[in-house]
Every structure is written in C-alpha cells, then in structure tokens.
C-alpha positions as CSV (number, residue, x, y, z in Angstrom):
1,X,0.0,0.0,0.0
2,X,2.8,2.4,0.9
3,X,4.7,1.6,-2.3
4,X,1.5,2.1,-4.3
5,X,1.1,5.5,-2.7
6,X,4.7,6.5,-3.6
7,X,4.2,5.5,-7.2
8,X,0.9,7.5,-7.3
9,X,2.8,10.5,-5.9
10,X,5.2,10.3,-8.9
11,X,8.1,8.3,-7.4
12,X,9.8,6.2,-10.1
13,X,9.6,2.5,-9.5
14,X,13.4,2.0,-9.7
15,X,13.6,4.1,-6.5
16,X,11.4,1.8,-4.5
17,X,13.0,-1.4,-3.2
18,X,11.7,-4.2,-1.0
19,X,14.3,-6.6,0.5
20,X,13.5,-9.7,2.5
21,X,16.6,-9.9,4.6
22,X,16.0,-13.5,5.9
23,X,16.4,-14.7,2.3
24,X,19.4,-17.1,2.0
25,X,20.9,-14.9,-0.7
26,X,20.8,-11.8,1.5
27,X,21.4,-13.1,5.0
28,X,25.2,-13.0,4.7
29,X,25.5,-9.7,2.9
30,X,26.3,-6.5,4.7
31,X,23.4,-4.1,4.9
32,X,25.7,-1.2,4.0
33,X,26.9,-3.0,0.8
34,X,23.3,-3.6,-0.2
35,X,22.3,0.0,0.4
36,X,25.4,1.3,-1.4
37,X,24.7,-0.9,-4.5
38,X,21.1,0.3,-4.7
39,X,22.1,4.0,-4.2
40,X,24.7,3.7,-7.0
41,X,22.5,1.8,-9.4
42,X,19.6,4.3,-9.1
43,X,21.9,7.4,-8.9
44,X,20.0,8.5,-5.8
45,X,20.5,11.9,-4.2
46,X,19.4,13.6,-1.1
47,X,16.7,15.4,-3.1
48,X,15.7,12.1,-4.8
49,X,16.4,9.3,-2.3
50,X,15.6,5.6,-2.7
51,X,12.9,4.1,-0.5
52,X,14.1,0.8,1.1
53,X,11.5,-1.5,2.7
54,X,13.6,-3.9,4.8
55,X,11.6,-6.9,5.9
56,X,13.0,-9.1,8.7
57,X,15.5,-6.3,9.5
58,X,17.0,-8.1,12.5
59,X,18.5,-10.8,10.3
60,X,21.0,-8.2,8.9
61,X,24.2,-8.1,11.0
62,X,24.7,-4.8,12.9
63,X,21.5,-3.4,11.4
64,X,21.1,-0.8,14.1
65,X,24.6,0.5,13.6
66,X,24.0,0.7,9.8
67,X,20.8,2.6,10.3
68,X,22.7,5.0,12.6
69,X,25.3,5.4,9.9
70,X,22.8,6.0,7.1
71,X,21.3,8.8,9.3
72,X,24.5,10.4,10.6
73,X,26.2,10.4,7.2
74,X,23.0,11.6,5.4
75,X,22.8,8.7,2.9
76,X,20.1,9.3,0.2
77,X,17.9,6.6,1.6
78,X,14.5,6.6,3.3
79,X,14.0,3.3,5.2
80,X,11.1,1.4,6.7
81,X,12.2,-1.7,8.6
82,X,10.0,-4.5,10.0
83,X,10.6,-7.7,11.8
84,X,8.6,-10.6,13.3
85,X,11.1,-10.4,16.1
86,X,9.7,-7.3,17.7
87,X,11.5,-8.0,20.9
88,X,14.9,-7.8,19.2
89,X,13.9,-4.6,17.5
90,X,12.9,-2.9,20.7
91,X,15.9,-4.2,22.7
92,X,18.4,-2.5,20.3
93,X,16.3,0.6,19.4
94,X,17.0,2.3,22.7
95,X,20.7,2.3,22.2
96,X,21.1,3.5,18.6
97,X,17.8,4.9,17.5
98,X,17.3,7.9,19.8
99,X,16.7,10.9,17.5
100,X,17.4,8.9,14.4
101,X,14.4,6.8,13.7
102,X,10.8,6.5,14.8
103,X,9.0,3.5,16.1
104,X,5.4,3.0,15.0
105,X,3.0,0.6,16.7
106,X,1.0,-1.5,14.2
107,X,-1.6,-3.7,16.0
108,X,-3.2,-6.7,14.4
109,X,-6.2,-5.7,12.3
110,X,-9.0,-4.1,14.2
111,X,-12.6,-4.9,13.5
112,X,-13.1,-2.1,11.1
113,X,-10.1,-3.1,9.0
114,X,-11.3,-6.7,9.0
115,X,-14.6,-5.6,7.5
116,X,-12.9,-3.5,4.9
117,X,-10.8,-6.4,3.9
118,X,-13.9,-8.6,3.5
119,X,-15.5,-5.9,1.4
120,X,-18.0,-4.9,4.1
121,X,-16.6,-1.4,5.0
122,X,-18.5,0.8,7.4
123,X,-18.4,4.5,6.7
124,X,-17.9,5.7,10.2
125,X,-16.1,9.1,10.3
126,X,-14.1,9.6,13.5
127,X,-14.3,12.8,15.5
128,X,-11.4,14.5,17.3
129,X,-11.6,12.2,20.3
130,X,-13.0,8.8,21.1
131,X,-15.6,10.4,23.4
132,X,-16.9,12.6,20.6
133,X,-16.9,9.6,18.1
134,X,-18.9,7.4,20.5
135,X,-21.3,10.2,21.3
136,X,-22.0,10.7,17.6
137,X,-23.0,7.1,17.0
138,X,-26.6,6.4,16.2
139,X,-28.9,5.5,13.4
140,X,-26.5,6.9,10.8
141,X,-24.5,3.7,10.9
142,X,-26.0,1.3,8.3
143,X,-27.1,-2.2,9.3
144,X,-24.6,-4.8,8.1
145,X,-26.1,-8.3,7.5
146,X,-24.2,-11.0,9.3
147,X,-22.2,-8.5,11.5
148,X,-22.3,-10.9,14.5
149,X,-21.0,-13.7,12.3
150,X,-18.1,-11.5,11.1
151,X,-17.3,-10.6,14.7
152,X,-17.3,-14.2,15.7
153,X,-14.9,-15.2,12.9
154,X,-12.7,-12.2,13.6
155,X,-12.6,-13.2,17.3
156,X,-11.4,-16.7,16.6
157,X,-9.1,-16.1,13.6
158,X,-7.5,-12.9,14.8
159,X,-6.5,-9.8,13.0
160,X,-3.5,-11.1,11.0
161,X,-3.8,-9.9,7.4
162,X,-2.1,-12.9,5.8
163,X,-4.5,-15.3,7.5
164,X,-7.5,-13.1,6.7
165,X,-6.6,-12.9,3.1
166,X,-6.2,-16.7,2.9
167,X,-9.5,-17.1,4.5
168,X,-11.2,-14.7,2.1
169,X,-10.1,-16.7,-0.9
170,X,-10.3,-20.2,0.6
171,X,-13.0,-22.7,-0.4
172,X,-12.8,-24.5,2.9
173,X,-15.7,-24.6,5.3
174,X,-15.6,-22.2,8.3
175,X,-14.6,-24.8,10.9
176,X,-11.6,-26.0,8.8
177,X,-10.6,-22.4,8.2
178,X,-10.6,-21.6,11.9
179,X,-8.6,-24.7,12.8
180,X,-6.1,-24.0,10.0
181,X,-5.7,-20.4,11.3
182,X,-5.1,-21.5,14.8
183,X,-2.4,-24.0,13.8
184,X,-0.7,-21.3,11.8
185,X,-0.8,-18.9,14.7
186,X,0.5,-21.4,17.1
187,X,3.5,-22.0,14.8
188,X,4.2,-18.5,13.6
189,X,3.2,-16.4,16.6
190,X,3.6,-18.6,19.7
191,X,6.4,-21.1,19.0
192,X,8.5,-18.6,17.0
193,X,8.3,-16.0,19.7
194,X,9.0,-18.5,22.5
195,X,11.7,-20.6,20.9
196,X,13.4,-18.1,18.5
197,X,12.7,-14.4,18.9
198,X,12.8,-14.1,22.7
199,X,15.8,-16.3,23.3
200,X,17.6,-14.4,20.5
201,X,16.8,-11.1,22.2
202,X,17.2,-11.9,25.8
203,X,19.4,-15.0,26.0
204,X,16.7,-17.3,27.6
205,X,18.2,-20.7,28.4
206,X,15.0,-22.6,29.0
207,X,12.3,-21.3,26.7
208,X,10.0,-24.2,27.7
209,X,9.4,-22.5,31.1
210,X,8.3,-19.4,29.2
211,X,5.9,-21.5,27.1
212,X,4.4,-23.0,30.2
213,X,4.0,-19.5,31.7
214,X,2.2,-18.3,28.5
215,X,-0.2,-21.2,28.7
216,X,-0.9,-20.4,32.3
217,X,-1.6,-16.8,31.4
218,X,-3.8,-17.8,28.5
219,X,-6.1,-19.5,31.0
220,X,-6.3,-16.3,33.1
221,X,-7.2,-13.6,30.5
222,X,-9.1,-10.7,32.1
223,X,-8.0,-11.7,35.5
224,X,-5.6,-10.1,38.0
225,X,-2.0,-11.1,37.4
226,X,-0.5,-12.7,40.5
227,X,3.1,-13.9,40.4
228,X,2.7,-15.5,43.8
229,X,-0.3,-17.7,42.7
230,X,1.4,-18.5,39.4
231,X,4.6,-19.6,41.2
232,X,2.4,-22.1,43.1
233,X,1.2,-23.5,39.8
234,X,4.7,-23.4,38.3
235,X,7.0,-24.4,41.2
236,X,10.1,-24.2,39.0
237,X,9.6,-20.5,38.5
238,X,10.2,-17.9,41.1
239,X,8.1,-14.7,41.3
240,X,11.0,-12.7,40.1
241,X,11.4,-14.9,37.0
242,X,7.7,-14.8,36.3
243,X,7.8,-11.0,36.4
244,X,10.8,-10.9,34.1
245,X,9.3,-13.4,31.6
246,X,6.1,-11.4,31.6
247,X,8.0,-8.3,30.6
248,X,9.5,-10.3,27.7
249,X,6.1,-11.5,26.5
250,X,4.9,-7.9,26.6
251,X,7.9,-6.7,24.6
252,X,7.1,-9.4,22.0
253,X,3.5,-8.0,21.8
254,X,1.9,-11.2,22.8
255,X,0.3,-9.9,26.0
256,X,-0.3,-6.6,27.8
257,X,-1.2,-5.6,31.3
258,X,-3.4,-2.8,32.7
259,X,-2.6,-1.2,36.1
260,X,-5.3,-0.4,38.5
261,X,-6.6,3.2,38.1
262,X,-6.1,5.5,41.1
263,X,-5.6,9.2,41.8
264,X,-2.0,8.5,42.9
265,X,0.6,7.2,40.5
266,X,2.3,5.1,43.2
267,X,-1.0,3.4,44.1
268,X,-1.4,2.5,40.4
269,X,1.9,0.7,40.3
270,X,1.5,-1.2,43.6
271,X,-2.0,-2.7,43.0
272,X,-2.9,-5.6,40.9
273,X,-2.7,-5.6,37.1
274,X,-5.1,-7.3,34.7
275,X,-3.7,-9.3,31.8
276,X,-4.9,-9.6,28.2
277,X,-3.6,-10.9,24.9
278,X,-2.8,-8.4,22.1
279,X,-4.9,-10.7,20.0
280,X,-7.3,-13.2,21.6
281,X,-6.9,-15.6,18.7
282,X,-3.2,-16.1,19.7
283,X,-4.5,-17.2,23.1
284,X,-6.9,-19.7,21.5
285,X,-4.1,-21.0,19.4
286,X,-1.7,-21.4,22.3
287,X,-4.3,-23.5,24.2
288,X,-5.4,-25.3,21.0
289,X,-9.0,-24.4,21.8
290,X,-10.3,-24.9,18.3
291,X,-14.0,-24.2,18.2
292,X,-14.6,-24.9,21.9
293,X,-15.1,-21.2,22.9
294,X,-18.2,-21.1,20.7
295,X,-20.0,-23.5,23.0
296,X,-18.8,-22.0,26.3
297,X,-20.6,-18.7,27.2
298,X,-18.1,-18.0,30.0
299,X,-15.1,-18.3,27.8
300,X,-16.7,-16.4,25.0
301,X,-17.4,-13.6,27.4
302,X,-13.8,-13.4,28.4
303,X,-12.7,-13.4,24.7
304,X,-15.1,-10.5,24.0
305,X,-13.7,-8.6,26.9
306,X,-10.2,-9.3,25.6
307,X,-11.2,-8.1,22.1
308,X,-12.6,-4.8,23.5
309,X,-9.4,-4.3,25.7
310,X,-7.1,-5.0,22.8
311,X,-8.9,-2.5,20.6
312,X,-8.6,0.2,23.3
313,X,-4.9,-0.8,23.9
314,X,-4.1,-0.3,20.2
315,X,-5.8,3.1,20.3
316,X,-3.9,4.0,23.5
317,X,-0.6,3.0,21.9
318,X,-1.2,5.3,18.9
319,X,-2.6,8.2,20.8
320,X,-0.3,8.0,23.8
321,X,-3.3,7.6,26.2
322,X,-2.8,5.2,29.1
323,X,-5.3,2.4,29.7
324,X,-6.3,1.1,33.1
325,X,-8.8,-1.1,34.9
326,X,-10.4,-0.1,38.2
327,X,-11.1,-2.2,41.2
328,X,-12.0,-1.1,44.7
329,X,-13.2,-3.7,47.2
330,X,-16.0,-5.5,45.4
331,X,-16.5,-2.9,42.7
332,X,-14.8,-2.9,39.3
333,X,-14.7,-1.3,35.9
334,X,-13.1,-3.2,33.0
335,X,-11.4,-0.4,31.0
336,X,-10.5,3.1,31.9
337,X,-9.2,5.2,29.0
338,X,-7.4,8.0,30.7
339,X,-7.5,10.8,28.1
340,X,-6.3,14.0,29.7
341,X,-9.3,16.0,28.5
342,X,-12.0,13.5,27.5
343,X,-11.5,10.4,29.7
344,X,-13.8,7.4,29.3
345,X,-14.7,4.3,31.2
346,X,-16.2,1.1,29.8
347,X,-17.7,-2.0,31.4
348,X,-17.8,-4.9,29.0
349,X,-20.9,-7.0,29.5
350,X,-22.7,-10.0,27.9
351,X,-26.2,-8.5,28.2
352,X,-28.1,-5.2,28.6
353,X,-29.1,-6.3,32.1
354,X,-25.5,-6.0,33.4
355,X,-25.2,-4.1,36.7
356,X,-24.2,-0.5,36.7
357,X,-23.1,-0.5,40.3
358,X,-19.4,-0.6,39.5
359,X,-19.5,2.3,37.0
360,X,-21.7,4.4,39.3
361,X,-19.2,4.0,42.2
362,X,-16.3,4.7,39.9
363,X,-17.9,7.9,38.7
364,X,-18.7,8.9,42.3
365,X,-15.0,8.6,43.1
366,X,-13.8,10.1,39.9
367,X,-16.4,12.7,38.7
368,X,-14.4,13.6,35.6
369,X,-15.8,10.4,34.0
370,X,-19.4,11.3,34.5
371,X,-21.2,11.6,31.1
372,X,-18.3,9.6,29.6
373,X,-18.9,6.1,30.9
374,X,-20.5,3.3,29.1
375,X,-21.8,-0.3,29.3
376,X,-20.7,-2.2,26.2
377,X,-22.7,-5.4,25.3
378,X,-23.5,-7.3,22.1
379,X,-27.3,-6.8,22.3
380,X,-27.9,-3.3,23.7
381,X,-29.4,-0.1,22.4
382,X,-27.3,3.1,21.9
383,X,-27.7,5.8,24.6
384,X,-25.3,8.7,24.9
385,X,-23.7,9.0,28.4
386,X,-23.8,12.8,28.5
387,X,-27.6,12.8,28.2
388,X,-28.3,9.8,30.5
389,X,-29.7,10.6,33.9
390,X,-26.9,8.9,35.8
391,X,-24.2,9.9,33.3
392,X,-23.7,6.3,32.1
393,X,-24.5,5.4,28.5
394,X,-24.8,2.2,26.6
395,X,-23.2,1.2,23.2
396,X,-23.6,-2.0,21.2
397,X,-20.4,-4.0,21.1
398,X,-20.0,-3.9,17.3
399,X,-20.4,-0.1,17.2
400,X,-17.9,0.2,20.0
401,X,-15.3,-1.9,18.1
402,X,-16.0,0.1,14.9
403,X,-15.7,3.4,16.7
404,X,-12.4,2.5,18.3
405,X,-11.1,1.1,14.9
406,X,-12.0,4.4,13.2
407,X,-10.3,6.4,15.9
408,X,-7.2,4.3,15.8
409,X,-6.9,4.7,12.1
410,X,-7.2,8.5,12.5
411,X,-4.5,8.5,15.2
412,X,-2.2,6.5,13.0
413,X,-2.7,9.0,10.1
414,X,-1.9,11.8,12.6
415,X,1.3,10.0,13.7
416,X,2.4,9.4,10.1
417,X,1.6,13.0,9.1
418,X,-0.9,11.8,6.5
C-alpha cells in the first residue's frame, strides 16, 4: 500500500526497493553494501532518495549500527524496517535509535479493518476524540447483514492480514478455516516467539518454562496477574522470574497488562494488574482451543472482553493515552481510557441487564468520568452517556469496536503525518 502511494505520488519504481533480509541470498550480505549498491545503481541523491523496505530487518548483521550510519552520514535513503522479532527490534532501538528513527506501533487488524478487507466497509467518520466519536454514534450507521458472524470469525481467527486474506479466498468450510488459522498462529506467533525471537533477544536458556507460563496466562485472561499464585502452579519459576518473563512477553507484543486506576501514580503501580492478549486468537491457538469457545458462554465472554481491551490498547498506543482497569473492594470497571481532557470508562458485558453499580461508584470517586462512561454489550441499544440521567450510557459491542477502529486509524494517520 505504501509503495503504491509512492508511485501514485510520482516516485519512479526504480527508486522503490523491497528486500526480505532473511532470504538465503541476502542473509550474509552486509546491509551497508546492499544499500550502497542500490544507491549507486539508481543514482539516488538527497533530493531524490531511494525508498528501502527492509523486511525481517533483524537478520542483517549490525542493522542498528548501519541505520545509525545512514542517518548520521545523510545517505540518500528513506528506510522502513519491520521484523517478526519485535522484541529484538525494541531491545536495540533504545541504544542506537534515539533521535534517528521513529517506532510505529502496528496492531493486528482491528474490526473495522477486518470488515474493509472482507468488502464490508463501514463508513464511520471519527471525530477529534473517542468520546466525541462514541457520542456521535446512532442511526446513521447502516445495518450490516451478518455482522455478528463477522465478529465471531474475527474473534477466533485474529487480526492477522495474511490469514484473513487466505480465509477470504479459501473454499474450505468455516470450521476448517478456523482450525487452520489456529495451527498457523501457534506455529508463527507462539512457537516462533517463545523458541526463537525471545531467546535471541534476551538469552533465555530454558524457553520451555516461558511456554508454560504463556499457557498459564492464557487460562487467566481478564484476571488479576499474581506472580505468587502462578509460582504455586509453576513451582520451578520464582516470582522474580515470572515478572521478568512477563515483561519479555509484553515486549514481544503477545500480551499486555493494565494497572489499577487510582488518583495517585504510586498506588497504580502497587496494586494488581489485569492481563490480556494483544490478539485473543493467539491465546486460543496457544491453548489449542479450536471451536470450543463457541460452546462456552463464560469463555466467549472473556474473549469478547479481551477483544474490547485489545482495541482500546491499540488506540492507546497510537494516541499515547494510558489504559487502566479499576477495582475497589467488590466494585470494578473493566477499562479506563485516561485521556487528559476527555477520559472514558467502559464495562464490557454480555447483556443489557448488566449491573451499573461498578460504574456508578467509579464515577462517584472520579467525577471527571461522569457523562463519559458506558456499558458495552452485544445486544444493547445506543444511549449517549452525556444525556443519560446517571451519566452512564450504553453502546452495542459492534459499534464500540468500529468506533475504536476508526479512531485508531485516525491517530495512525496523525502520527504518520498523512
């Protein structure tokens, strides 16, 4: 898509190069030599640079030092690098990249992108903030036949473009497609990260222990992360090791945690964190759940909460807004989007009859969220929080996912200057 845009903007095709650096013919070549050859052959200049798309960047020896050299010596190159080993990228970025290159967070596809890929786009125009976008939702959003079925498939197959494209063109039945997707995710996302990417980045000697930890975490999505309880389940791992391995899994973008919201920063850090997967389909693949979640309302509820959390997490990463949960005694709120001017709180529910007690008590303690708090459920009517008597609105799950998707796309365009 980026290459197509460059061509549309008048960039000659000989100035656009895509290199897969894990290819056997390129793995042993110096990145500087490759770039020099391309620059010379295209007669690139500072005013007319070449555009290099470097896939699997971490396979190139001293890639970070070469990027530093390209920048410091003003080579006529504009580079976009990507890697499945995100942990290795982030580990080195801090040392060489400050002031020289920019990191962009690209989440797996969100629900709006999924629908667009399957030729069912929803024309939802985002406003300046998520609060404004949600408040503007209503009858203007057209009904989409089979939207719940799209959401169910998205929830189980995940937001990975290559798998979605394969599913779109496949002639297999739905059950076979879901199982094939989970097998691929287990191999490409779980096993590759555990046995290759993370050991490469952090020198882990016993990756099997990390795999066991990941499976334990997969059984606890949406719950409070407790190293003490997990160490009782995994007696070969100390609490310190569990904390360290969790940080590795977060850096590999497999999981993320949400601190407990409080008025004091210190309290946020001391109290329990909730854990989610960046994409719930990876969790299903890790546990080899197949189609089982479809027949388990409790598990499906957790996966829906994970899907809502992962969408808001992606938006938070792009907009630099922190995401929390809130728990005080027996009251809780699933997601607290702590925007500095327009904060929002969301309780993810399975029905319209879900209790509002937690949200009401949260709003009582934190009045800045009144008129900006919502219950999100699959079958619920749309009411705007600002006009609700208790300041708590309701929004259908699919509209919530689409609103967050549209807002995330807007924030990404802002970050890229598009």
